[in-house]
C-alpha positions in Angstrom: 90.7 -17.0 31.9 87.5 -17.2 33.9 89.5 -19.4 36.6 92.3 -16.3 37.1 89.1 -14.5 39.5 89.9 -14.4 43.4 86.8 -16.2 44.2 86.1 -18.5 41.3 82.3 -17.3 40.6 80.7 -16.1 38.0 79.9 -13.0 37.7 76.2 -11.7 38.5 73.8 -9.5 37.8 73.3 -6.7 40.3 71.6 -7.8 42.9 67.2 -8.4 43.6 65.5 -5.6 44.5 63.7 -5.8 47.7 59.8 -6.7 46.6 57.7 -3.0 46.0 55.8 -2.3 49.2 52.6 -1.0 47.5 50.7 -1.0 50.9 51.2 2.3 51.7 51.6 3.5 48.1 47.9 2.4 47.0 47.0 3.7 50.8 47.6 7.1 50.4 46.6 7.2 46.5 43.0 6.2 48.1 43.0 8.8 50.5 43.7 11.5 48.0 41.1 9.9 45.6 38.6 10.1 48.7 39.6 13.5 49.4 39.3 14.7 45.5 35.9 13.4 45.1 34.3 15.2 48.2 36.1 17.9 47.3 34.4 18.2 43.9 31.4 17.6 45.0 30.9 20.0 47.4 32.4 22.6 44.9 29.7 21.5 42.3 27.3 21.7 44.9 27.2 25.2 45.3 26.6 25.6 41.5 23.7 23.2 41.0 22.2 24.7 44.4 18.9 26.5 43.2 18.6 30.4 44.1 15.5 31.4 46.1 12.5 34.0 44.8 11.3 36.0 46.4 7.0 35.8 45.6 7.2 39.3 43.8 10.3 37.7 41.7 8.6 34.2 41.3 5.2 36.2 40.0 6.9 38.6 37.7 8.7 35.6 35.6 5.1 33.4 35.7 3.6 36.4 34.2 6.1 36.8 31.7 6.0 33.5 30.9 9.6 33.4 31.8 9.5 30.0 33.9 11.0 27.3 31.2 9.5 24.5 34.0 7.8 24.4 37.6 7.3 21.3 40.0 4.6 22.6 43.1 5.7 20.5 46.3 4.1 20.0 49.5 5.8 23.1 51.0 7.7 24.8 48.2 7.6 25.8 44.3 10.5 24.6 42.1 11.5 25.1 38.8 14.0 26.5 36.0 14.1 30.3 34.2 14.3 30.2 30.6 17.8 31.6 29.3 18.3 34.7 28.5 15.9 37.4 30.6 16.7 40.6 30.0 18.2 42.2 33.0 19.6 39.2 34.3 23.0 38.0 34.4 24.3 35.4 31.6 26.1 33.4 34.2 23.5 33.5 36.7 21.9 30.1 38.4 18.6 29.3 36.4 17.2 27.0 39.1 15.0 28.0 41.3 12.9 27.5 44.7 10.4 29.6 46.5 9.0 28.3 49.8 4.9 28.6 49.9 3.0 27.9 53.0 -0.5 26.5 50.9 -2.3 26.8 54.5 -2.3 30.7 54.9 -2.6 31.0 50.5 -5.5 28.6 49.9 -5.8 30.1 46.3 -1.9 29.6 45.3 -2.7 27.2 43.1 -5.9 28.7 41.0 -3.7 31.8 40.9 -0.9 29.9 39.0 -3.3 28.4 37.1 -4.5 31.5 35.5 -1.2 32.9 34.9 0.8 29.9 33.8 -2.4 29.4 30.8 -1.2 30.0 27.3 1.9 29.9 28.7 5.3 27.3 27.4 5.5 26.3 31.2 5.7 22.6 31.8 4.4 22.3 35.3 3.3 19.7 37.3 2.2 18.9 40.8 4.7 16.5 43.5 2.7 14.1 45.5 3.7 14.8 48.9 6.2 11.6 50.4 4.8 9.7 52.9 5.4 9.6 56.8 7.2 6.5 56.2 10.2 8.3 53.5 10.1 11.2 55.6 10.7 8.8 58.7 13.2 6.8 57.1 16.7 8.6 57.5 15.2 9.0 61.3 15.0 4.8 61.0 18.5 4.6 59.6 20.4 6.5 62.3 
């Protein structure tokens, strides 16, 4: 006896929900993701940053054959030490750099070649960047 209802209408389901507002929610997720990526890159940069060696430390590692890889650039020497060097912490960063003034020390390359001769160190010279490569960031700004 459906006719006994006062409004004489069929029963309805729940009223429809208002449309979801994804705009604000999506915006906050995007902001959160950007902050997370920036934070992770800052934290990871500290782990990848090479350690600066003194000239004495550098020459000791070179003489002992404890340099795995070496790149000689226009103003500095960059490289990686071998793992398991006695006296070094196991968790110490192995990537390094050492500033070099090649104008003041013109025999640096010759001395380095003599020291590295017969060692397992892979090394190379890297050409200095051209004027356009150095000026490009300033041009873009």
